[in-house]
C-alpha positions in Angstrom: 143.5 140.9 79.6 142.3 141.9 76.1 139.1 140.7 74.5 141.1 138.6 72.1 143.0 136.9 75.0 139.8 136.2 76.9 138.3 134.6 73.8 141.5 132.5 73.4 141.2 131.5 77.1 137.5 130.5 76.6 138.4 128.5 73.5 141.2 126.8 75.2 138.9 125.4 77.8 137.0 123.3 75.2 139.7 120.6 75.5 138.3 119.8 78.9 135.2 118.4 77.3 131.6 118.4 78.7 131.5 116.8 82.1 128.2 116.7 84.1 128.3 117.3 87.8 128.5 120.2 90.4 131.8 119.7 92.1 133.9 121.7 89.8 131.5 124.6 89.3 131.0 124.7 93.1 134.8 124.9 93.6 135.0 127.7 91.0 132.1 129.8 92.3 133.5 129.4 95.9 136.8 130.9 94.6 134.7 133.8 93.2 132.8 134.4 96.4 129.5 132.5 95.6 128.0 135.6 94.2 125.4 133.5 92.4 123.5 133.2 95.7 122.8 136.9 95.7 121.1 136.8 92.3 117.3 136.4 91.7 117.2 133.7 89.2 114.5 132.1 86.9 116.0 128.7 86.1 114.9 127.1 82.8 115.4 123.6 81.6 113.8 121.4 78.9 114.7 119.9 75.6 113.1 122.5 73.3 111.9 126.0 73.7 114.2 127.2 76.5 115.6 130.0 74.5 112.2 131.2 73.2 110.8 131.3 76.7 113.7 133.3 78.0 113.4 135.6 75.1 109.7 136.3 75.8 110.4 136.8 79.5 113.3 139.1 78.9 111.4 141.3 76.5 108.3 141.6 78.8 110.3 142.2 82.1 112.6 144.6 80.3 109.5 146.5 79.2 108.2 146.7 82.7 111.5 148.4 83.7 113.6 145.5 85.3 117.2 145.0 84.5 117.1 141.4 83.2 120.2 139.3 82.7 120.0 136.4 80.3 122.4 133.5 79.9 121.5 131.2 76.8 123.8 128.8 75.1 125.2 127.9 72.7 126.3 131.0 70.9 125.1 131.0 67.2 126.3 134.2 65.6 128.6 135.9 68.1 130.3 134.5 71.2 129.1 137.4 73.3 125.5 136.8 72.5 125.1 134.2 75.3 125.5 137.1 77.9 122.8 139.7 77.6 121.0 142.3 79.6 117.8 142.9 77.8 118.8 142.8 74.1 122.3 144.2 74.8 125.3 141.9 74.6 128.2 142.1 77.1 130.8 144.5 75.7 134.2 143.3 74.7 135.7 145.2 77.6 133.3 143.7 80.1 133.8 140.2 78.6 137.6 140.5 79.0 137.3 141.7 82.7 135.1 138.8 83.8 137.0 136.2 82.0 140.2 137.4 83.5 138.8 137.0 87.0 137.5 133.5 86.1 140.8 132.5 84.6 142.6 133.6 87.8 140.1 131.4 89.8 140.8 128.5 87.6 144.5 128.8 87.9 144.1 128.7 91.8 142.0 125.6 91.6 144.4 123.7 89.3 147.4 124.6 91.6 145.4 123.1 94.4 145.1 119.9 92.3 141.5 120.3 91.2 140.4 119.6 87.6 140.3 122.6 85.3 136.7 123.7 84.8 135.1 122.9 81.4 134.1 125.6 78.9 130.5 125.6 80.1 131.5 125.9 83.7 133.9 128.9 82.9 131.1 130.6 80.9 128.5 130.0 83.5 130.8 131.5 86.2 131.5 134.5 83.9 127.8 135.0 83.5 127.2 135.0 87.2 129.9 137.6 87.7 128.7 139.9 85.0 125.1 139.8 86.2 126.1 140.4 89.8 128.4 143.3 88.9 125.6 144.8 86.7 123.1 144.6 89.6 120.5 142.7 87.6 117.0 142.7 89.1 116.4 139.2 87.6 118.4 136.6 85.9 117.1 134.1 83.3 119.5 131.1 83.5 119.2 128.5 80.9 120.6 125.0 81.5 123.1 123.8 79.1 122.3 120.1 79.0 119.9 118.2 81.4 119.2 119.8 84.7 120.2 118.0 87.9 123.9 117.7 87.1 124.1 120.8 84.9 126.6 123.4 86.0 123.9 126.1 86.3 122.1 123.8 88.9 124.5 124.9 91.8 122.0 127.6 92.6 120.1 126.9 95.8 117.0 129.2 95.8 115.6 130.3 92.5 112.7 132.6 92.2 111.1 129.8 90.3 112.1 126.9 88.1 110.7 126.5 84.6 110.4 123.3 82.5 109.6 123.6 78.8 108.9 120.8 76.3 110.9 117.5 77.2 111.8 114.9 74.6 114.4 112.4 73.6 117.8 114.1 73.2 121.3 113.7 74.7 120.4 110.2 75.6 124.0 109.2 76.1 124.1 111.5 79.0 120.5 111.8 80.4 118.9 108.4 79.9 117.2 106.1 77.4 113.6 106.7 78.3 111.5 109.9 78.4 110.8 109.3 82.1 114.7 109.2 82.8 115.3 112.4 80.8 112.4 114.2 82.6 113.7 113.1 86.0 117.1 114.7 85.2 115.4 117.9 83.8 113.2 118.1 86.9 116.4 118.1 89.0 116.3 121.9 88.9 113.4 122.0 91.2 114.4 123.3 94.5 112.9 122.8 98.1 110.2 125.3 98.6 110.7 127.1 95.3 107.7 127.1 92.8 108.0 125.4 89.4 106.1 126.3 86.2 106.0 123.5 83.7 104.4 122.8 80.3 101.6 120.2 80.5 102.7 117.5 78.2 102.8 113.6 78.3 101.3 111.9 81.3 104.6 110.2 82.3 106.5 113.4 82.1 104.1 115.4 84.1 104.1 112.6 86.7 107.8 112.9 87.2 107.6 116.6 87.5 104.7 116.5 89.9 106.4 113.9 92.1 109.6 115.9 92.2 107.7 119.1 93.2 105.9 117.2 95.9 109.1 115.8 97.2 110.5 119.3 97.4 107.4 120.8 98.9 107.2 123.1 95.9 104.1 124.6 94.3 103.7 123.1 90.7 101.9 125.0 87.9 101.2 123.0 84.9 100.5 125.1 81.9 98.0 124.0 79.3 98.0 125.7 75.8 94.9 127.6 75.2 92.5 126.3 72.5 91.8 129.7 71.1 94.8 131.3 69.4 95.0 133.2 66.2 97.8 132.3 63.9 99.1 134.1 60.9 101.2 132.0 58.6 104.9 132.6 59.2 104.5 135.9 60.9 103.5 134.9 64.4 100.8 134.0 66.8 98.2 135.9 68.7 97.2 134.3 72.1 94.0 135.4 74.0 95.0 135.3 77.5 92.6 135.6 80.5 95.0 137.7 82.5 97.0 139.6 80.0 94.5 140.0 77.1 95.4 139.8 73.5 99.2 138.9 73.4 101.0 138.9 69.9 104.4 137.5 69.0 106.0 137.9 65.7 108.0 134.7 66.3 106.6 132.1 63.8 106.2 128.3 64.2 103.5 126.2 65.9 105.8 125.6 68.9 105.6 129.2 70.0 102.0 128.5 71.2 103.6 126.4 74.0 106.5 128.7 74.7 104.3 131.9 74.9 101.7 130.3 77.2 104.7 129.0 79.5 106.2 132.5 79.5 102.9 134.2 80.5 102.4 131.7 83.3 105.8 132.6 84.7 105.0 136.2 84.5 101.8 135.6 86.4 103.7 133.8 89.1 106.1 136.6 89.4 103.1 139.0 89.9 101.8 136.7 92.7 105.3 136.7 94.3 105.3 140.6 94.5 106.9 141.8 91.2 104.9 144.5 89.8 104.0 143.7 86.1 101.4 145.4 83.9 99.3 144.1 81.1 100.5 146.8 78.8 104.1 146.1 79.4 103.6 142.4 78.7 101.8 143.0 75.5 104.3 145.5 74.3 107.3 143.5 75.3 106.1 140.1 73.8 105.4 142.1 70.5 109.0 143.1 70.4 110.6 139.8 71.1 113.5 138.8 68.9 115.1 135.3 68.8 117.5 135.0 65.9 118.0 131.7 64.1 114.7 130.1 65.3 112.2 130.1 62.4 113.6 133.4 61.3 112.6 134.9 58.0 115.6 136.3 56.2 114.2 137.0 52.8 111.1 136.9 50.7 110.4 135.9 47.0 111.5 133.3 47.5 110.9 132.9 51.2 114.0 132.0 53.0 113.8 130.8 56.6 116.5 129.5 59.0 115.6 127.3 61.9 117.7 125.3 64.4 115.5 122.3 64.4 118.3 120.0 65.7 116.3 117.0 67.1 113.3 114.8 66.2 110.8 116.8 68.5 111.8 120.1 66.8 111.7 118.5 63.3 108.2 117.2 64.0 107.0 120.7 65.1 108.7 122.2 62.0 107.0 119.6 59.7 103.6 120.6 61.3 104.3 124.2 60.7 105.3 123.6 57.1 102.1 121.6 56.5 100.0 124.4 58.0 101.7 127.5 56.5 103.0 126.3 53.2 100.2 124.2 51.6 100.9 123.6 47.9 104.3 125.5 48.0 107.4 123.4 47.2 110.2 123.2 49.8 113.9 123.4 49.3 116.1 122.3 52.1 119.6 123.2 53.1 120.6 120.8 55.9 123.6 120.4 58.2 123.5 118.4 61.4 125.8 117.1 64.2 126.7 113.4 64.3 125.5 112.8 67.8 121.9 113.9 67.0 119.2 111.6 65.7 119.5 113.0 62.1 118.0 109.9 60.5 114.7 110.6 62.2 114.8 114.3 61.2 115.4 113.3 57.5 112.5 110.8 57.6 110.2 113.5 59.0 111.1 116.5 56.8 112.4 115.3 53.4 109.5 113.3 51.8 108.1 115.6 49.0 111.0 118.1 49.0 111.8 119.7 45.7 115.5 119.6 46.4 118.0 119.1 49.3 121.5 120.5 49.7 123.5 119.1 52.4 126.5 120.8 54.2 129.0 120.3 56.9 128.6 122.5 59.9 131.8 124.2 61.4 131.9 121.9 64.5 134.0 119.0 65.7 130.8 117.1 66.3 129.6 117.7 62.7 128.3 115.0 60.4 130.1 115.1 57.1 127.7 116.5 54.5 128.6 113.9 52.0 127.4 111.1 54.5 124.3 113.1 55.2 123.5 113.3 51.5 123.7 109.4 51.2 121.3 109.0 54.1 119.0 111.8 52.6 118.6 109.8 49.3 116.4 107.3 51.2 113.8 109.9 51.6 114.0 112.3 48.7 115.3 112.8 45.1 117.5 115.7 44.0 120.1 115.5 46.8 123.4 117.5 46.4 126.3 117.6 48.8 127.8 121.1 48.6 131.2 121.6 50.6 130.8 125.3 50.7 127.8 126.7 52.7 127.8 129.9 50.7 127.6 128.0 47.5 124.7 125.8 48.8 122.7 129.1 49.6 123.4 130.2 46.1 122.3 126.9 44.5 119.2 126.8 46.6 118.2 130.4 45.5 118.9 129.4 41.9 116.7 126.3 42.1 113.8 128.1 43.7 110.8 129.7 42.0 109.3 132.8 43.5 106.6 130.8 45.2 109.0 128.2 46.8 110.2 128.2 50.4 113.9 127.6 51.3 114.5 126.2 54.7 118.0 126.1 56.2 117.6 123.7 59.2 119.4 121.4 61.5 122.4 122.5 63.7 122.5 126.1 64.9 126.3 126.0 64.4 126.2 126.8 60.5 123.3 129.3 60.4 125.9 132.1 60.9 127.4 131.2 57.5 123.9 131.1 55.9 123.2 134.6 57.0 126.6 135.7 55.9 126.0 134.3 52.4 122.8 136.3 52.3 124.7 139.5 53.2 123.3 139.6 56.7 126.3 138.3 58.7 
């Protein structure tokens, strides 16, 4: 199988939709030898912050000297980016090899009368195979959606489970209350395996603590330290009791939580017998990269892209804007998916905007940019629907003064085109 054929196979599995449940992935992994049981996995669930926490952990643990596999989804700029060891993506040759094995296993299952695995199940199986073949010391495994019935949750004994910020998202699948959603997310907690969770709303914490108690699992609730030094746009410095002064170049108020959570996981690993040094943690965190998340692409005018795709992320972005860009005018480029709560995002972000350019992301779930523009008119003036994303970038730059800030936000699925328009694709 060539890389092109492997990519074609992966794309062909999208027609099987998104189905929550573990039966199909269990059948698939049984056909592949259940090699996931031999991996040392840190399992991460939550509504926001999963990718950032995994990026921090990967950078720090790689700096220590561990071979760290990382499985994050969805792909934003390149399909292979969801499979990484450190910062290195899977090669095209390796991608083809593992997907060929997964395809063969899928064919066996369908001949037996089993449903064909979904695209997420196929990619999860490929990730397990690659990490096993590359002999990873640790694997950072991010849930796709939810937790309890997510395909990644077939693992039975993770090194630890991690729960990031939990909010209202994917309600049609996970529940209509924050407690219902938290219960699904907390479903990744396993019997006797520790859990590290962000301390957040009382009702969410109660759900997490109850699940941990039910499983006989140690539960570490992480509070965000009061004393943190923040530089507008360019990152955050956290004064940690154990690791000292830790700086990340990743911007945004929300990185306070994500960095605190990552450091707590590293401390737990140390206590579990994984040698980790303060110097490696400081150095690794300082090198952390996470593209598409409050990423500065240009200055003068400042041009930032951020995949704020739900109300909780939009709220945090608004707080960051108010802190970092006092008295600076904001120009938005916005593209969203129809199944997200985009009206709440618009209400949070748009009041006071200098101009707004709406676009249509390249996704079957996309909300048409013209419809988005009509909704946006409730909250701001100077709204334009631009059919071409590259032209929207050009118009935003032409509208901006040197002191203005351009923010391309919403769905991650169109940010690749924004980068391309700026000559960074």
